[in-house]
C-alpha positions, 0 to 999 in steps of 0.5 A, spaced: 500 500 500 502 506 498 504 512 503 497 515 505 496 522 503 489 523 506 484 521 511 480 517 506 487 513 505 487 510 512 482 505 515 479 504 522 481 497 522 488 496 523 490 490 519 487 494 513 493 499 513 500 499 511 505 497 512 504 490 513 508 485 516 511 483 509 512 490 506 519 492 505 519 499 509 527 500 509 528 507 508 520 509 508 518 508 515 519 515 516 515 517 511 509 513 513 510 516 520 510 523 517 504 522 513 500 520 519 502 526 523 500 530 517 493 527 516 491 528 523 493 535 523 489 537 516 483 534 520 483 540 525 486 546 521 482 552 518 480 549 511 478 556 508 472 558 504 467 555 500 461 557 496 454 556 498 451 551 493 445 546 492 451 540 494 456 544 499 463 542 496 466 540 503 474 539 502 477 533 504 481 537 510 480 542 515 474 542 520 473 550 520 470 552 514 467 559 512 461 559 507 460 565 502 454 566 498 447 566 499 445 559 495 440 554 498 444 548 501 440 542 500 446 537 502 453 536 503 458 532 499 459 525 501 466 525 505 466 519 511 462 517 516 464 521 523 467 527 519 465 533 523 466 540 520 464 547 523 461 552 518 461 559 519 456 563 514 458 570 511 451 571 509 443 569 508 443 562 505 438 557 506 439 550 509 434 546 507 432 540 511 431 533 508 433 526 509 440 528 506 441 534 511 437 533 517 436 540 521 434 541 528 427 541 529 426 538 522 426 545 519 429 549 514 434 555 517 436 561 514 443 564 516 445 571 517 452 573 517 457 570 523 452 564 524 455 557 525 453 550 525 456 543 527 455 538 522 457 531 522 456 525 517 452 520 520 451 515 514 454 515 507 450 522 503 447 524 510 449 529 514 446 532 521 446 539 524 448 537 531 448 544 533 447 551 531 449 558 534 445 564 532 449 571 532 446 576 536 446 583 534 449 588 539 446 594 537 439 591 538 434 591 544 427 589 544 427 588 536 430 596 535 436 597 531 441 603 534 439 610 532 437 617 535 430 617 532 424 617 537 423 611 539 429 607 538 435 605 542 441 609 543 447 605 543 454 608 543 460 603 540 456 597 542 454 599 549 447 601 551 446 608 553 442 609 560 437 613 557 432 608 554 426 610 550 426 617 554 420 619 550 416 613 552 410 613 558 406 607 559 408 605 551 406 612 548 410 616 545 411 624 546 407 625 540 401 620 542 401 623 549 400 630 546 394 628 542 390 625 548 392 631 552 387 635 548 381 630 551 378 633 557 372 631 560 368 624 558 367 624 551 360 622 549 361 619 542 367 615 539 370 620 535 371 624 541 376 618 543 379 619 536 375 613 533 373 616 526 370 610 522 365 607 528 357 607 528 356 612 534 349 611 536 342 609 534 340 613 528 347 613 525 348 610 518 353 605 516 355 602 509 357 594 509 356 588 513 356 589 521 358 583 525 356 583 532 360 578 537 357 576 544 360 572 549 353 570 552 346 570 549 343 577 548 336 578 552 334 584 548 336 589 543 335 590 535 339 591 529 335 595 524 335 593 516 333 599 513 330 606 515 323 603 517 322 601 524 318 595 522 324 592 519 329 589 524 332 583 527 330 582 534 331 577 540 325 576 545 329 571 549 327 565 546 328 566 538 331 571 533 325 575 530 324 578 523 317 583 525 314 586 519 319 584 514 319 579 508 324 573 508 328 571 502 332 565 501 335 564 494 331 570 491 325 566 493 320 569 498 319 564 504 316 569 509 310 574 508 311 581 510 306 581 516 306 578 523 312 576 527 316 570 524 322 566 528 327 563 524 329 556 525 334 551 521 334 544 523 335 537 519 339 537 513 342 543 509 340 541 502 343 546 497 349 552 498 349 556 492 356 559 491 358 558 498 366 558 499 367 555 505 363 551 511 366 553 517 361 550 522 355 545 521 352 543 528 348 537 529 349 536 521 346 529 519 348 529 511 351 533 506 349 530 500 352 534 495 359 533 498 360 526 494 355 521 490 357 516 495 352 512 499 352 509 506 354 512 513 361 511 513 365 518 514 369 521 508 377 524 510 380 528 505 387 528 502 393 532 506 398 532 500 399 529 493 403 530 488 404 527 480 412 528 478 417 525 474 423 522 478 428 521 472 432 527 474 439 528 477 440 525 483 441 530 489 436 535 486 429 536 486 425 533 481 420 535 476 413 536 479 407 536 474 402 538 479 401 537 486 397 539 493 401 541 499 408 539 496 413 544 496 419 539 492 420 532 491 428 531 492 432 525 489 436 521 494 439 516 490 436 511 484 428 510 485 429 514 492 425 520 493 423 525 499 417 528 498 417 535 502 410 538 505 409 545 504 405 545 510 407 540 515 402 535 517 399 534 525 404 528 526 408 523 523 402 518 523 399 518 516 398 513 510 401 513 503 398 511 497 401 511 490 403 508 483 409 508 479 411 507 472 417 507 468 417 510 461 410 506 460 413 499 460 414 497 467 409 498 473 413 500 480 410 500 487 412 506 492 415 503 499 415 508 505 422 508 508 421 514 513 416 519 515 416 525 519 410 531 519 414 535 514 416 529 509 415 522 507 421 518 504 419 513 499 423 508 494 420 505 488 421 497 487 420 493 481 423 485 481 427 486 488 430 492 485 430 500 486 428 504 480 427 511 477 420 513 476 418 517 470 410 518 472 410 517 480 403 519 483 403 519 491 397 521 496 398 522 503 392 521 508 392 522 516 
């Protein structure tokens, strides 16, 4: 075996290293010893700068590395298991969580200048962020940058001045206190308190919708629907009433304009014309127009789905033809894909259904490898082999 030059030239099994007992080492034993010393030293030195990229090119030597640029980092180039590096970032680069780059909390991190993280290769092609340190801005207090403008924090050479927010009293700036000091006595209208877009009292007119929220059932009172006192909604303690007004439903008069009428809705709601959402359905029994299915079994909606072409390059996002709640499909290896959700699921317990095809000639079945609330990893199998899928479809329920 030749004299090693990098750490990847030596092994953690002693018998695999050189020189062996049968090797002729006369005149070269010193070269072996110096090579090992150099290899050990290289793992602890500062490794210089590397540019941010989808696959971050970590050099063979160096533990402390500066990362420049703002490109999104999806994975780190393969090294050897147990390799540890400290990366210090010079700018805002996004570290994208995936099965190949495992981030704390399974969430992406957008760096800022002088942020640093410890990354360890835990398996071939897989790096884990074992710790991440944020840089605190010395010129900020409670979210305010240093400066002399009213309401900001005064800082001198990175040291906070003792007179913080001197123009604030109970959370109000001096200009606000001045405006309120003009109020004398007890105002009798909303405009007296500086509110110019409210309805003051009975008899005032407003346009648009009026929404009233009550923490308890009202016992009296009315809301006028027009300029006639005979047209209003009221509550008599047991039901909501519509005295003296006609009631129209979908443009058809349902109640005449004489007498007092209570409004009650029970049983099924058969039709909802032009409805955009249904926020509540208390004691509903059926929703016939939800689907054409029969029976009383419940329906459950799909949480995420994707139609994609997985024939792209390894270590890159694949082409998505159409999707719902799927941000990207990342190719880890041949036939091995990580589907990342746009919005995380409530938990990692969910079901995955899917199909696959390769060039219209070979059916392939997706097998779930791992799941988290943020993503699911699948491998497409056919005849005991993992294969790329050219037309893959997956749906997530749970």
